[in-house]
Structures are given as structure tokens and as C-alpha cells.
N, C-alpha and C positions, 0 to 999 in steps of 0.2 A: 303625872307625867302630861297630859290632856293640857293641865294648865300652860306648863310651861313652855309647850308647843305654839300654845295661842299669843303670850306673851311675848313669845322668841320672835314669832312671825308679825305681830303687830312693830314691836321694835326694828325690826329690819324692816320692813314697808314704808314705816313712816320718814326712816330717813334716806334710803334708796331713790326715794318717789322727789324728794326734792329739787329741783334745779341745781342749786351748788352743788348737791353732789357727785352728780354728772358732771357739771363743768369743769369742777376740782379735779375728778377722776381721769379725761381727758385730756384737761390743760397741763395737771401737774408735771409731767414728764418734759412735757416743753419749757414749761415754767423753770425748773429745775436747772434745764439745758442754757436757757434764757439768763438766770441767774449766774451760772459759771461763766459764761462770756462777758456779762456784764463787770464782773469780778476782776478777770482778766482784763479788760477794758481800760478797768479803773488802774491796774496796775501798770499798763502801758501807756496811759495819759499822766502817769506820774514819773515816767522817767522825763532825763533831760539829757542836750547834748550841750558837750562841753569842749569847747575851744581853749588846748593850751597851747602857749608858745614856748620854744623850749631852745634854752642858751646854751648848747653844749661846749663847752670849753673843753673836753678830752676828747671827741670826734670818734666816740666810742659810740655811739649812740644813735648819730643819724642814717638814718636808711634802715634801722634795726627796728623803733618803735612804730609800732603798723596802728593806722587810724581807720575808725569804721564809725557806724552812723551813730553812735553814744559818745565817741571820743575823738577829736580829732587834732593831731600833734599838728604844729607848723615851729619848724627850725629858724629862726632867725642869728644874727650876728649878734656876735659877743662886744662887739664895740658899741649895739645900740641899748645894753643892759640896763642903765641909768634912765636914760631918756623912756624905755620902755615900763620902770618901774613908777617912775613919776607919773607916767600917763594912765596907769591902769585902772585909779580909779576912776576915772573920768568916761572908761572906756567900755561900754557896755554891749560891744560886739568880743569881749574878750572874758575870757572866765580865770585864768592865769596865767601867770608864766613860771617854767620849771627851770630852774640856774642847777647846771652840772658843773663841778670845780673840774680843773685840768687833775687830770689819772700821772701823779708822781710815780715813777717806781713801782708799778703794777700794783699801788697800796689802793686796795680797792676798798677797805675800812674808812680811810681817809676821803676819801669819795663819797662815801655813802653818810658822813659823820659832819661832812660840808655840804652835803646836795641840800636845797629848799625850793618850795613850791610858795610862789608868795599870790595869794589869790584879792582878786576884791568883791567878791559876796561867798556865802556859802554852798561849798560844793560837798555832796552827796558824800555819804560814808563809803559807798560801792564803787563811785568813782575815785578815790581816794588809793583804795585797794588797787583798783585796776592798774592805777599809774604807776603805784608800787609794784605789783607782781609785773607789770612788763619792765621796769628797771631789772628787778632779779633775774627776770629770763635772759637778759642782756648780758649782764654780767657771769650769768651762771655758763653763758655758751662762749663768754670770751676767758672763762677762765679754765673751762674745758679744751679749745682751742690750744691755751698758753700749754697744756698738758701733751699735746702733739696727737690729738683726736682727731680724725675730720669728721667733716660734717655729717658724710653718709654713716660714721660708724656712730656720732652722736643721735643721729634720728632713728639710729637702729636700736640703741640701749634706750630708746624713749618708745619702743613699738609696745602696744597693747598685748596683754596674751589673755585669750578666749579658753576658758575651762566648759568643755561639755560636759552635761551632767547628766547622768544616764537613771532613771527612778525604776529599779526592777521591782517595785509594789504598784506600779502602774503601767506593766506589762514594757518594759524597759525604753518605755519613752524620755524623749529627751528635754531638757527642760531649761530653757533659755532665761536669760536675762528679763525678756519682754513679757515670756510667761509668769516670769515670778511676780514682776509688776503688774500683770490683769491679776493675779490670783491676790494682792496686796489691795489692788484699788477694790476689788469686787468684796473683799473681804471688809474692807472700811465702810462701802455704801449698805449690804447686807446690815451690820452692825448697828449702824448709825439712824436706820431706816428701823430696824426693830426697837432700839432704842424711843426714838420716840415717837413709834406709833402706840406702842404699850404707856406711856405716859400723855397721848394727847386722847388714846379713846379711854383709859383709864378716868380719867378726867373727866372726860364725856359721862360715862357712869356714875360717878359721884353729882354731878352738877345736875344730871337725871332725877336721881334719888332725894337730892336734896330739895331740890324743886317742887316736886310729889309733896316733900315732906309737910314744906312750910305752906305749900296751896290746901294740906289736911287733903289731898284726892286719894292719898294713899289708905284713910280711914274708910275709904268706901269700897277702895280697891281688897282690900285684904278680909271683907266681909265674903269676898267670892272665891278668892286663893290664900294658900297659905304665904307668908312672907317668905319663906325658901324660894317659894315657888316661881315668887317675883322677885326674885331678886337674881336667880337662874336664868331666867327668861329674858332680862333687862342685860345680863352678859354676853351669854349665847347672842341676842339679837343682834349687838354692838359688835361682835367678833361676825359676825357672818356678814356684816357692814366693810370691817376691815375683809377679810376674807375675797369679797367681791373687787376692793378695788386692788388688791396684790395679786387676783389673778388675772387682771386687766393689763395692769404694768407688763406683769412676770410677760404675758402674751404681745405685751408692744415690742418688749427688750430683745425677744428672741427674734421677733420680725427683722426688727431694724440691726440686729447681726447680722443678720440672713442675708438681708438687702446690703449691706455695707462689703459681707464678706464675694458675695456674688457679681454685685452692680460696678463695684473697684473694678474686682480683679478681669471683669469686661474690659473695662475702659482703656487698663493697663495694657491688653494683649494688643490694643488699637491702635496705640502710639507710636506714630511712625520714627522708627531705630535710630535715627541720627537727628529729632529735633529735640536737644538738649534742653532747649529753655523749657518746651510742655513739660517734657519730664521734671525739669525742677519744682515747677508748679506743681505738682502730684505728688512731692513729698508728702504731704499731709494726708493723701490720700492712699498712699502705702502703708503710713504708720496705722491709719483707721482699719484698711485691711489686714494689717498682720494684729492690732486689738482684734478684733470680730474676730478671725480666724481661730487667737487663742481662745476668746471665749469660748467658741462654738466645742473647742476641742477638751473643754472641763466635762465632766460628769455630771450634766445639768440635771436630768432625774433626781440621784440622791441629793444633789444641793438646792432643789426645790424642794423636795419631800422632805428634807429637814429643816431649811427655812419655816414650811409653814408648820409644823410641827412645834416647831422650839416658840415659834409666833405666837400662835394657837394657845397652846400649855402655860408661856409667859404671861402672855393677855390675858388668861383667864385665871391664873394665880393673881397678878397683881391687881385686877378690877374686883377681884373677890375682895382685897386688902380695901381700895377704894369706894367700894361698895358700902363697905363696912363704917370706913369715916363720915361719908355720907348721910348714913342711916343713925349714926352717934353725935353729930352735931345739928346747930340752927342755922347757921351763918356761913357763907365762906372763911371769914377770917377765922373762926375758929379751926379749921380744915387746917392752913398752916403749921397748928403744932403736929401733927400726927401725918401729914405728907410727906413729910421728911423723911420717916419709916421707911416708905414705898420708892422714895427716889434714891437716898442712898446708896443702897444694896444694888440697883440701875447703873447708877456713876463709877462705882467701885470696878463693876463688869465690865463697863464699857470703855472706862481709859485704863485699867489693868489692861485690858485687851491691845491696847496700843503695842504692848510690851511683845506682843504673841508673833507680827510680823516676823520678828529675826529667827524667833526661835518658837513655832508653834506645840510642839512636843513636850516642851520644858514643862518644869514641875508647876509654875504658874499657871500656865495656860492648861494643864492638866486641870489642877485643883479648882480654878475659874469657870470650865466647863464641865465640872459635876457636879459643884456646890448649888443646889437649886435655887437661891437666890440672885448668883449671875450666870448661871447657865445660859437662860434665854441667849443674852448678848455674847459673851464668851465661844460658846459652841459656834453659831452661827458664825464668827468672825474667824473661827478653825477650820471650817468645814472645807475651804476653797482648797487649802492645802493637804487634805486627805485626815481622817481620823482613825483608826483602829475602832474596827467594829463592838469590841468588846466593851472600849469605853462608851463609845455612841450608845447602845442599849442600858450601860451602867447610868450614864444620864439620865436618859429620858425615863428608865425607871423613878428614878430616885423623883426625878422631876414630877412627874404623872402622880407618886405616891404623896408628895407633898404639897400638889395641888389640890388633890382633893382633902387633905388635911384641911388645908387652907380654908378651902369652901366652906366645910363644917365649922370651922371657928367662925367664918364671917356671919355664916347662918344662925347662928346663936346671939354674935352681936347685934345683927338686921333684927333678928325676933322681935328683941327688947327696944332697941333704940329706937325702931321707925315711928315707936308710938309716943316715945319721949321727946316733951317738948317742954323750952323753958328750964334745965335743968343741963347745965353744962357738963358732957361728960369728963370724968377724968382716967387716967391710966388704971386706978385701981379700982374705980368703977366698971368700967370696961373687963376687967378681971372677972368681978364679982358675974357680970353677964355671963362670959363664957363657963365660971365655975355652975353658974345657975343653971 
């Protein structure tokens, strides 16, 4: 036991003393935010502004088609139709001409079949769908008007319905759409982080074992410690490194949510009541405040506790597999045939968990969060929505038992494989090591 502690301490201190670890730990949250901002800017940069001239022979659409910063409608005379079309190819300031025929005998089907859009460049699919949607809305309003329904009545028909949800299992707390969105976002973030870090740190253990094996350093090390102690020391050391990063990131996230919740609320209270321009500019501030408030309303001690338990057990479970793989092969090329067995269950759990957002308590969510191979990811995805205590306890017990069993199997493979050189391991041979 003392040897395991010494190896764990060495692995941990070796990693955390690196400048790269400190920089990455402190800057990773900012890098993630910056990455998300860059993606958003990329989508924004790819947006186009289209100018469409409209020849409205029906007289139905003038004043009804609304322009904005993405699409600008310009109505022109029907007499200029031919010349406009002829000059369209050389007109770089115009993207297309929308020609709407006369409306005869209120035959909207005939109007639709004879309407056409003449373009001089490739218009995006979203722009075309926007034009179609605008035309449909105008025709819909006209049809309803012919039925004798006033515009105020039409607006009343289109009024949205907000259904309040009261959760009796959470002390009759109201669940808003924003709260559900926050839970979904938190669920996806926790699930993806768990998935990525189990793979990243698991591969790190495998490469560390493989490097020591190829350098023959392990022959010297196991003269002083048992192979099982060396394996467990490496796994636990890297586990503590990952746990240290998570604790720092969780603390930064909670502090950030508190700052958003208190700071932005104070800003809103100090806004002059009549200054609509300032209020409109702070819409994003209000959203950030509501999101941070919804985050703080969640049962964070439970979520953080469950997250840490499942990450630790899931990481030790899969790191045992990675350590066994590293000891059984001689180079990274040979690891590819075995790492698939470790990655596939995690991928199954992650992609299967995307369907849990709409029904966290469904049969798929239950079994994915109970089966040990997928529970480290699936249960993390479910926990923000609330999980019955008995399911949580059953899942942890099964995962703990399976992890201990996997450590036992990996130890038997590691004991033999760590000293095997030049002999390509096969599944049949690994099975013999386990039996022996």
C-alpha cells in the first residue's frame, strides 16, 4: 500500500508541477468560451444580406413583405419587369427579382404556381425559405380576412400559450422553459467533459505505461514494487491530476455564476426607467442573469458530488483497460486494435444520452445509466434533471463492483504483459494471461 501511495504521489507531482498543466487549467475555461465565440462569429460572418426586387402584379404583397438586416424587399413597377430581368445578370447590387402574378378570382393556387424568383447568383437555402415563408404568411392573412376574421382576432388566435410546470418532487418548484434549457445545456456539458477526459487521461496512462515498457525502465521499477502496485499508482496519480483540474474549474464556474447573478442584477436595478435604448442593449445581460439564477437554483452539491463519483469510478474503470492495453503491446500502432473496445461503450453512452434530454426517466435512460460500461456518461447526463435515489445507489454499486473486477483483470494482464517484448499480443493470448 505504501508503494502505491509513493507512485501515486510521484505521478501526481510530476504532472501538476508542469507549466503546461497550470496554464491549461487556468486558461481552459477562457479558451472554451473563446472557441464558442469564434464559432458564433463564423456563423455570423457567413450570413448574407440579399436584396430582392418585387414585381407585385396582384397588389396583395405591397407593404406586407417586411425587410430586415438579412433580406431587403424593394417593390418596382410591373412595367419595368422585362428590362429588370434583362439587366439582372450585370447588376451586382441586386440578388434577384420576385415576380408575383395577378390574383384572379381569389385563386391562390394559381398565384402560387405562376410565382417565380429570377436570380443572378446562388441564393442560400435559408434565404429562399425565408421568402417562401413571408409569402405564405401574407396569403394566410388574406385568406383569413376573406373569412371575415379581423386582424385583432387573428393576432389573438396566434397568441402563444405558456404552461407552468410545478415539480412536486422538488418542493413544488416551478420549472420554466429556461430552467429546462439550462438543465439540458448543463447535462450536455457535463456528459461531454466526462467523455473527453476519460479518453484523454486514459490514453495518457496507456502511453505512460507503453513508454516505460519500451525504455525498459519498468524492469528496474518492478524490482522494488509489484506490477499491480505500479499500475494502480499510475492510475490514481493521473486521477488526482484530473480531479484537481475539475475542482478548480467547478470553483471558477460557481464564482462566475454568482458574479453574473449579483452583478447584472445590480446593473438592471440602476437603469433609468424611461431609457429604452439602454434597456434594449442589456437584453443579453438579462438572459445571462436568468441563466445564472437558474443554475444556482439547481442542487449543485448533489450534481457536483455525483459528477465527481462517476468521473472517478468511470476513469479508474477505463484507465485500467488502457493500462492493460499499454502493457500488452509494444507500440502505439498495435494499440488501435484494442482501444476500440474502450471507446465504443463510451460513445454508445454519449450518443445514446442525447435522446435522454426529452425523456430522462425513459427505459433507455434507465438502462444506459445502470449498465457500468455506459453509466459514467449517461448518469451524468441525467443528474441535472433529477434521478431517484434507488437508481443512483444501484448504479454506483454496480459501477464500483465492475470497476474493482476490471482492476483485477487488468492487473493480471499488466503483470504478464509489462515484461513481454517482441511478441504481438492477441486476444487469445491475453485470455491465457487472465486465466493464468
